C-alpha positions, 0 to 999 in steps of 0.5 A: 043854093041858099035861101034867105032864112033857110040857112041851108047851103047845097053843093053837088058832086062831080062825076068820078073820072075813074068810071068814064074816059076822055072826052066823054067824061068831060062832057059828063062833067059839063052836063052835071055842072050845068044842071047844078048851076041851073038848080042854084047850087053853091058849088060842085065837089071834085074828088082827088085821089091817086086814080082820078083826073087832076081836080084842078083840070076838072075845076076849070072845066066846071067854071067854063061850062057855068055862070056862077057855080063854084068848084069845091076842090078836094085838097090833099097835102100829099099832092102839092105844096100849099102855095101851089094850091093857093096860086091855082085858086087865085089864078082861076079867080083872076082869069075867070072872076069866079070863086073856088071853094076848098074841101080839105081832106087828110086822105083815108086810103092807106094804099094810096098814101103808102104808094107815095111814101106817105107814112103819117098816121091818121091824126097827124095827117089832120095836123098837117092839113091844118098847117096846109090850109092855114098857109093857104088861108093867109095867102088868099086873104092878104097881100102881105107876105106870109111867114109860117114855121110849123111842124110840117111846113115853113115859109118865109115872106111868101106871097101870091102875085094876085089875091082874090077880092073879098067877094071871090073868097074861098069857103073852107070845108074839112072832110072827116068825122073823127075827133081829129077831123073835127078839131081840124075844122075848128082850128080853121073855122071851117065847115066840118063835113060828116057822113050821117047815121040814121036821123034818130042815131045822129048826134046834134051838130057841135054848136061851136063850128058849122057842120054839114052832111054828105048824102045821096037823094033819090025821091019821086012823088011816091015811094014806089016810084023812088024805089023803082029808080033806086033799085034800077040805078044801084042793082045788087053787085057781087063784084062791088061788094068785094071791092068795098071789102078790099077798100075797107081793108086799106082804109083808116077812115073812121067814117068809112068804118062806121058806115060799113057797119050800118044796116043796109036799109032803115026806112028811107036810109039806104046803104046799098050804093055804098056797100056795093062800092058805087059811092061814098055816102048813104042815100035817102030814098022815098017820096018827097014828103018823107025824104024832106022830113028826114033831111029836115031832121038833120037841119034841126040837129044843126047840119046846114050844109049838104053835099049831094051825090052825083045825079044821073040826070037833070030831073033828079035835081028837080025832084030833089028840090021838092024834098029840100023845100019841104025840109026848109019849110019844116025847119022854118016852122020850128024857128 
C-alpha cells in the first residue's frame, strides 16, 4: 500500500505456523493473504526459524491465493545457499509473474543457531548476510555470470536460468536495529526494519538509508472499544511470560533486549503481547485519531515502511486503514 505523495509502504505479517496445524494453517494463510491483498498492502512477511514451516512453501500459497500481494520472505544464510534462494525468487517470478520481496535476517535465537552448528557471533552474522544478499542481488539483477570472492562465500561464473524482469524485481529489507544491522542495510542499499520505542523516545531515521518499523495495531472508533478488543485478544498469561524470559536467555538480538526493558504500557504503546510471547513487536492501541497521530509521529521522524502484525480478522485491517489515513494526512500537512 503506497499512495502518491504519502511515501508510506505497508506490509502485513503471515500467521506463524507453530500456532496452527496442517490444512487449518494453510487456510489461515490464505485468509490473511486475501485480506491484505484487498487492503492494498504491498506484501506479507513470512517468518523463518527452526520451528516454522518452510517460508518458500508459504510464499507460493500466498501467491496462489491473491492477485498482487508479494510475499516478503525472511531469508537466513544458515538455511540455504544464496544461489538456491535466488533461484526460488526467480522461479516464482517465472511461473506466476509475481514479485517476491526479501527480508534479510541474521538470526537472533542462539539456540536455533547452535543446533545447526552455527557459531558466528552477532556482528559476523550480519557481515555474512551482506555477502549472501549481495550475491542474490547480482544474480537477480543481471543475466551476466556472477563471480564473487568473500570471507563467507565464493562463486565463479554463477548465473540463474531465468532472471525476473525489472517490474518483478525484489525489494530488500534488513531486520535489525543494532549498528551491525544498520551497516548491513546501508551496504545493501536496503530498507532497515527496526522495532520502535515510544514515539517521544524514538530516534529520527538515518537519512542515508530507508527505514521502517514493525508494529501491531488495534484501533477502533473509541479508545474503550480498542482496549476491550486488545485485552480480550491478549489476556495476561503466566506461561507466556515464562516463555518470553526463556527466549530472552537464548537471544543475542539487541532489539529483543531493548524491547524487553520497555514499560508495558505508555499511552497507546503496549508491550503485553510481546512480553507474553505472543508476538515480536510493540502494539498501538486506541481510537483512530490517537493511533493515527502516534504513527504519524514516526513518519515525521523518517520511518516510511510499516510491517504490521498479523490480524485476527479482516475488519482489523479496515479499522487500521482509518488510522493510517490519519497518519498520512498529518504527514502531508507538514510537508
